[in-house]
Each structure stands twice: as C-alpha cells, then as structure tokens.
NUTORVO-796243 format. One line per 4 residues: number of its first residue (from 1); for each residue y, z, x of C-alpha. Coordinates in steps of 0.25 Angstrom, whole numbers, plus 5000, padded with zeros to 4 digits. Example, Ala and Ser with C-alpha at 12.3 -4.5 7.8 and 13.67 -1.06 7.14 Angstrom:
residues 2
1> 4982 5031 5049 | 4996 5029 5055 $
end
This chain:
residues 416
1> 5000 5000 5000 | 5014 4996 5006 | 5023 5007 5001 | 5035 5000 5007 $
5> 5033 4989 4997 | 5036 4999 4985 | 5049 4996 4978 | 5055 5002 4966 $
9> 5052 4995 4954 | 5063 4988 4946 | 5067 4998 4936 | 5057 5008 4941 $
13> 5057 5021 4934 | 5059 5034 4942 | 5048 5040 4933 | 5037 5033 4941 $
17> 5039 5026 4955 | 5030 5018 4964 | 5031 5030 4974 | 5024 5038 4963 $
21> 5013 5028 4962 | 5011 5027 4977 | 5011 5043 4978 | 5000 5043 4967 $
25> 4992 5033 4975 | 4992 5042 4987 | 4988 5054 4979 | 4976 5048 4972 $
29> 4971 5040 4983 | 4956 5042 4985 | 4954 5049 4972 | 4954 5037 4963 $
33> 4947 5024 4965 | 4955 5014 4972 | 4951 5003 4962 | 4950 4988 4966 $
37> 4959 4977 4961 | 4951 4964 4960 | 4955 4950 4956 | 4947 4944 4944 $
41> 4945 4929 4946 | 4938 4928 4932 | 4949 4935 4924 | 4960 4928 4932 $
45> 4953 4915 4927 | 4953 4920 4913 | 4967 4925 4912 | 4975 4915 4921 $
49> 4980 4926 4930 | 4975 4932 4943 | 4969 4945 4938 | 4967 4958 4947 $
53> 4960 4969 4941 | 4961 4984 4945 | 4948 4991 4942 | 4953 5005 4938 $
57> 4940 5006 4929 | 4934 5010 4943 | 4940 5023 4944 | 4931 5035 4943 $
61> 4935 5038 4928 | 4936 5023 4926 | 4951 5023 4924 | 4965 5023 4931 $
65> 4969 5036 4925 | 4963 5043 4936 | 4975 5039 4945 | 4986 5045 4937 $
69> 4978 5058 4933 | 4975 5061 4948 | 4989 5058 4952 | 4995 5068 4942 $
73> 4984 5079 4946 | 4987 5077 4961 | 5001 5081 4959 | 4998 5094 4951 $
77> 5002 5108 4957 | 4991 5118 4961 | 4994 5126 4949 | 4993 5113 4940 $
81> 4980 5109 4946 | 4974 5123 4944 | 4978 5124 4929 | 4973 5109 4927 $
85> 4978 5097 4919 | 4977 5092 4905 | 4978 5079 4898 | 4976 5073 4884 $
89> 4967 5060 4886 | 4954 5054 4881 | 4954 5043 4891 | 4954 5040 4905 $
93> 4965 5050 4909 | 4956 5061 4905 | 4945 5057 4914 | 4955 5054 4926 $
97> 4961 5067 4925 | 4948 5075 4923 | 4941 5068 4935 | 4952 5070 4945 $
101> 4955 5084 4940 | 4941 5088 4942 | 4942 5082 4956 | 4954 5089 4959 $
105> 4950 5102 4953 | 4960 5102 4942 | 4956 5106 4928 | 4958 5095 4918 $
109> 4959 5096 4903 | 4959 5084 4894 | 4962 5085 4879 | 4956 5074 4870 $
113> 4956 5072 4855 | 4944 5077 4848 | 4942 5062 4844 | 4939 5058 4859 $
117> 4926 5051 4861 | 4915 5061 4867 | 4913 5051 4879 | 4928 5053 4883 $
121> 4927 5068 4883 | 4914 5067 4891 | 4920 5058 4901 | 4932 5067 4904 $
125> 4923 5079 4905 | 4914 5072 4914 | 4925 5071 4925 | 4929 5086 4923 $
129> 4939 5086 4912 | 4940 5097 4901 | 4941 5090 4888 | 4948 5097 4876 $
133> 4947 5090 4863 | 4959 5092 4854 | 4965 5085 4842 | 4962 5072 4835 $
137> 4971 5063 4842 | 4976 5061 4856 | 4990 5066 4852 | 4984 5079 4848 $
141> 4975 5080 4860 | 4988 5078 4869 | 4995 5089 4862 | 4984 5098 4864 $
145> 4984 5095 4879 | 4999 5098 4880 | 4996 5111 4873 | 4985 5115 4883 $
149> 4994 5110 4894 | 5004 5121 4891 | 4994 5132 4887 | 4985 5130 4899 $
153> 4996 5126 4909 | 4989 5113 4912 | 4996 5100 4917 | 4996 5089 4908 $
157> 4993 5075 4914 | 4997 5064 4905 | 4988 5051 4904 | 5000 5042 4907 $
161> 5014 5048 4904 | 5015 5055 4918 | 5022 5049 4931 | 5011 5055 4940 $
165> 5000 5049 4931 | 5007 5035 4930 | 5009 5035 4946 | 4994 5037 4947 $
169> 4991 5026 4938 | 5001 5017 4946 | 4991 5017 4958 | 4983 5007 4950 $
173> 4994 4996 4953 | 4997 5001 4967 | 4982 4998 4970 | 4982 4985 4963 $
177> 4994 4980 4971 | 4988 4985 4984 | 4976 4976 4981 | 4984 4964 4975 $
181> 4998 4965 4980 | 5003 4952 4973 | 4999 4956 4959 | 5009 4950 4949 $
185> 5006 4957 4936 | 5000 4970 4931 | 4994 4971 4917 | 4994 4986 4915 $
189> 4987 4993 4903 | 4997 5002 4896 | 4994 5014 4887 | 5003 5026 4890 $
193> 5009 5018 4902 | 5004 5027 4914 | 4996 5016 4921 | 5007 5005 4918 $
197> 5018 5014 4923 | 5011 5017 4936 | 5006 5003 4939 | 5019 4997 4935 $
201> 5028 5006 4944 | 5020 5004 4957 | 5018 4989 4954 | 5032 4986 4951 $
205> 5036 4993 4964 | 5026 4986 4973 | 5028 4972 4966 | 5042 4972 4959 $
209> 5039 4958 4953 | 5025 4962 4947 | 5023 4960 4932 | 5019 4973 4924 $
213> 5012 4970 4911 | 5009 4982 4902 | 4997 4980 4893 | 4994 4989 4880 $
217> 4984 4988 4869 | 4989 4981 4857 | 4985 4993 4848 | 4993 5003 4857 $
221> 5006 4996 4861 | 5013 5010 4863 | 5020 5006 4876 | 5022 4992 4872 $
225> 5029 4997 4859 | 5038 5006 4868 | 5042 4996 4879 | 5043 4984 4870 $
229> 5049 4991 4858 | 5038 4986 4849 | 5032 4992 4837 | 5017 4988 4838 $
233> 5008 4997 4831 | 5000 5007 4839 | 4985 5011 4836 | 4971 5007 4834 $
237> 4958 5006 4841 | 4960 5000 4855 | 4950 4997 4866 | 4961 5000 4876 $
241> 4961 5015 4872 | 4966 5019 4886 | 4980 5012 4883 | 4980 5016 4868 $
245> 4992 5025 4868 | 5001 5028 4856 | 5013 5034 4864 | 5016 5028 4878 $
249> 5021 5037 4889 | 5036 5041 4890 | 5036 5040 4905 | 5027 5028 4906 $
253> 5035 5020 4896 | 5048 5023 4904 | 5041 5017 4916 | 5035 5005 4909 $
257> 5048 5001 4902 | 5053 4998 4916 | 5041 4992 4922 | 5033 4983 4913 $
261> 5036 4968 4912 | 5028 4965 4900 | 5019 4972 4890 | 5008 4966 4882 $
265> 4998 4971 4871 | 4983 4967 4871 | 4974 4968 4859 | 4960 4973 4857 $
269> 4953 4960 4859 | 4961 4957 4872 | 4957 4970 4877 | 4942 4968 4873 $
273> 4942 4954 4880 | 4948 4959 4893 | 4938 4971 4893 | 4926 4962 4891 $
277> 4931 4952 4902 | 4933 4963 4912 | 4918 4967 4910 | 4913 4953 4909 $
281> 4921 4948 4921 | 4924 4959 4930 | 4912 4968 4926 | 4921 4980 4924 $
285> 4922 4989 4912 | 4936 4993 4907 | 4941 5000 4895 | 4951 4993 4885 $
289> 4963 4998 4892 | 4958 4993 4905 | 4956 4979 4900 | 4971 4979 4894 $
293> 4977 4972 4906 | 4967 4960 4906 | 4968 4959 4891 | 4983 4957 4893 $
297> 4982 4946 4903 | 4972 4939 4895 | 4981 4940 4882 | 4994 4937 4889 $
301> 4991 4926 4899 | 5005 4921 4900 | 5009 4935 4906 | 4999 4934 4917 $
305> 4996 4920 4920 | 4994 4917 4935 | 4998 4930 4939 | 4991 4941 4948 $
309> 4988 4951 4937 | 4984 4965 4940 | 4976 4972 4929 | 4971 4987 4929 $
313> 4957 4989 4923 | 4962 5003 4919 | 4949 5010 4914 | 4935 5007 4911 $
317> 4932 5019 4901 | 4926 5012 4889 | 4915 5016 4880 | 4903 5008 4882 $
321> 4901 5005 4867 | 4915 5000 4866 | 4913 4991 4878 | 4901 4985 4873 $
325> 4908 4982 4860 | 4920 4976 4867 | 4910 4967 4875 | 4903 4962 4862 $
329> 4916 4959 4855 | 4920 4951 4867 | 4907 4943 4866 | 4909 4940 4852 $
333> 4924 4936 4854 | 4919 4926 4865 | 4908 4920 4856 | 4897 4926 4865 $
337> 4892 4935 4854 | 4893 4934 4839 | 4887 4939 4826 | 4884 4927 4816 $
341> 4882 4929 4801 | 4872 4918 4795 | 4869 4916 4781 | 4855 4910 4779 $
345> 4844 4908 4769 | 4834 4920 4769 | 4822 4911 4771 | 4812 4909 4783 $
349> 4817 4902 4795 | 4832 4904 4792 | 4833 4914 4804 | 4825 4904 4813 $
353> 4834 4893 4810 | 4846 4902 4814 | 4839 4907 4827 | 4836 4892 4831 $
357> 4851 4889 4831 | 4854 4901 4840 | 4843 4896 4849 | 4848 4882 4849 $
361> 4861 4887 4853 | 4856 4897 4863 | 4863 4909 4856 | 4857 4922 4858 $
365> 4854 4930 4845 | 4856 4945 4847 | 4854 4951 4833 | 4850 4946 4819 $
369> 4853 4954 4806 | 4849 4949 4793 | 4856 4953 4780 | 4849 4951 4767 $
373> 4853 4963 4758 | 4868 4966 4761 | 4874 4952 4759 | 4880 4944 4748 $
377> 4871 4932 4751 | 4861 4928 4740 | 4847 4935 4741 | 4841 4923 4749 $
381> 4853 4923 4759 | 4852 4930 4772 | 4864 4935 4781 | 4860 4935 4796 $
385> 4869 4941 4807 | 4866 4936 4821 | 4872 4942 4833 | 4871 4932 4844 $
389> 4876 4929 4859 | 4881 4916 4863 | 4886 4910 4877 | 4900 4908 4871 $
393> 4908 4905 4859 | 4905 4890 4860 | 4890 4892 4859 | 4892 4902 4848 $
397> 4900 4892 4840 | 4890 4881 4842 | 4879 4891 4836 | 4887 4894 4824 $
401> 4889 4879 4822 | 4875 4876 4823 | 4871 4887 4813 | 4880 4882 4803 $
405> 4875 4868 4805 | 4861 4874 4801 | 4867 4878 4788 | 4869 4893 4791 $
409> 4881 4900 4787 | 4887 4907 4799 | 4899 4917 4802 | 4903 4925 4813 $
413> 4902 4940 4811 | 4913 4943 4821 | 4925 4935 4824 | 4927 4929 4838 $
end
C-alpha cells in the first residue's frame, strides 16, 4: 500500500477519513482473512464489463462484517473489554462480533427478535455469543439491547452507523485497490451504509476519479429514498435480507451523500439471477446481499459497459433450502426446467405417446403426476403434470410444439 498516494476525497466528510481506514487495516491485519480479488472472464463476457470479484464470503464467518466489528472492539478500553459489548442483530454482524469477541476474551451479548430462525441463533452461539431473544421485531430487540447497555454497563456496537465499524469495512476496498489499482467503478451493496461509507471513503482518496455506485434491494430502498429524495415503498420478503434496512444510518447517510456518483435498485429476479450465475460460473456461494453488485451490473449495462468494475461478494450465509429454491427457479426461467400440464384421454397408450415425444426430443422426465379426481375435466379426461429437464429454452419450446402437433393440450405451470 502506497500511503503517500492517499489524497483527501473531493467533498470528503470529516466524519470518516482515509486515514481511519488505513489505521483500521493495520489494526485488524492478520486477524481477518485477506480475501482475494479475481478477474472473471466469463462474467466479463456476459456483462460487457471487466468484472473483478472480492470474495468476502471466504471470511471465517462468511461475511465482511468481521472487519468492522473487530476494528471497533480493538479500540475498547480495558474496562469496556472486561464488561463486554452488546448488539442487536440477527445477521452477519452478530457472528462477526461474537467470533472476534470470543477470540479477544470480550463477552458478547446479541439481542435478537423472538422470531429469529433457530439456525441463526445457533450460528451465533457456536462462535461464542450469548443470545438474548426479546421482542417480536428488530426494533423491539434493538430497544432491549439499548436497555441492557445502560443497565449492565455494556458497550453497544452498531452494525453500520458507527465510524469505527465503517472504517473497518472500508478495508475491503483498500485491499481491492491494492490488488487491482486501476479499478474504474465499484458497485457496492447498501443497507445501513457502513460498507459503502468505508469503501467509498478510501476508494475516492486512492483514486479520485473512481465511480462509486450504490446498490440497494428494490424492496428496501431506504438509503435510495433519502439520498435521491424519492418515496419508493419499503418492505417485503427479499432475498437480500443483509441489506434490508428500514432506516438508514444517520452518520452513514451523511458520508454517502458526498460520495456516491449514482444509486441503483435491483429487483428480486435480478438478485436471484446474479446469485445463480456466481454459483454456476465462479463455483462460489453468496447470500442475496452478496449478489447485489453483480445484479446491478447485469441490470444496468450502460453504467458499467467497458469499465473495470469491482464487486464485493459481501457474504455467503444463505439457508441451503433457499439456495436450492433459487437455483431451481433460475433453471425454470432459463428454460432448462419446466412443469408442463397436459390434457389427454384416459385410455391405454396415452402416456406412452407423450413419453415418446419426450424421448424423441431428448428431454428428461423427472416426475409425472396424474389427476383424475380433483379436476373440472370430463370423467374420461386426464390431467397430467410432467416435470422435465431440457438443455435450453429452444429445446423445451420444440418439445411443446411437438406435443401440440400430436394433439395434446399443453400449458406451462410456471412462467419463464
């Protein structure tokens, strides 16, 4: 790292400086994984930009959140360390804080809503955190954490709205620019804004001409609304739960207001597509928030075309059943998997005729379901649902055309 190259960012906020990020990098060195930044030839060809991926899903707790949590804890006084820290989180912050707190001998208490999935509670406890379940919502859990902070004399470590936390997260971009000094654009996931504040601050100092693009889930455009003076609705079930924030940070919003060149929203289909591509092409598992940067590049090619684009894969903590569902949905959208509904006469040989068409077109049948009772068809009618696997959409369309040519009524059970 060439520290002499550091320059104050244009419009830089005194709330967070490049020196803060550099100091954080020295502080946490050796205690977090120095994750790689790799060029992706295939994703570059798909997107029309030169894509460089930062694999923060390779951290011990599978997320960048360790960096900020550790940087904050390393600046505690001896008295604060002895009493311990507390946070309200049901996500990656809770694991990063618990893991490094245990390493440093600092007691960590995490308050989670009672509705938190058991697996998240177990993951936090597995790395040494003490979990307190309180309230039906995150706001209620956070209020209880603040109450315990006062009652027990604990130090509250905010998941994003804290300069020390944001400085730690900024070390992600510091490493990226050490590995690829001529990056031209960063596509940064934004929830509360801690990662984008830290990354943007150091990136703008090292490369004043770099473009900084914030990326938020379309269902949770809280920072987007604030900075763009928009009024998009907020709420819903998003795959990108790691950046699903109702209220953006007060400190981080001030920093990002001076930093970001643009801000884009990505929808659920775009996030799912990016997640599936990362698994299929890069053989790496990311959570929804971790796929947001790539989703933005795919959805907004005009913003990134031809540029050297840095994307942080911010985390890899995703439920395996959810991951399987996302991959299957992607197969269906791409035409490689489908569930077809056929109406045929309930007589010998009907299913054989159908199967022969599948055989002739080399489409694999995965499952067949007959329905004779719960249907509005005549008594001699038969509804058959066939789940199948094709090479691509062209092969699937040819199969459907051939089935109809044989006189079968065919419809898709899921839209592509």
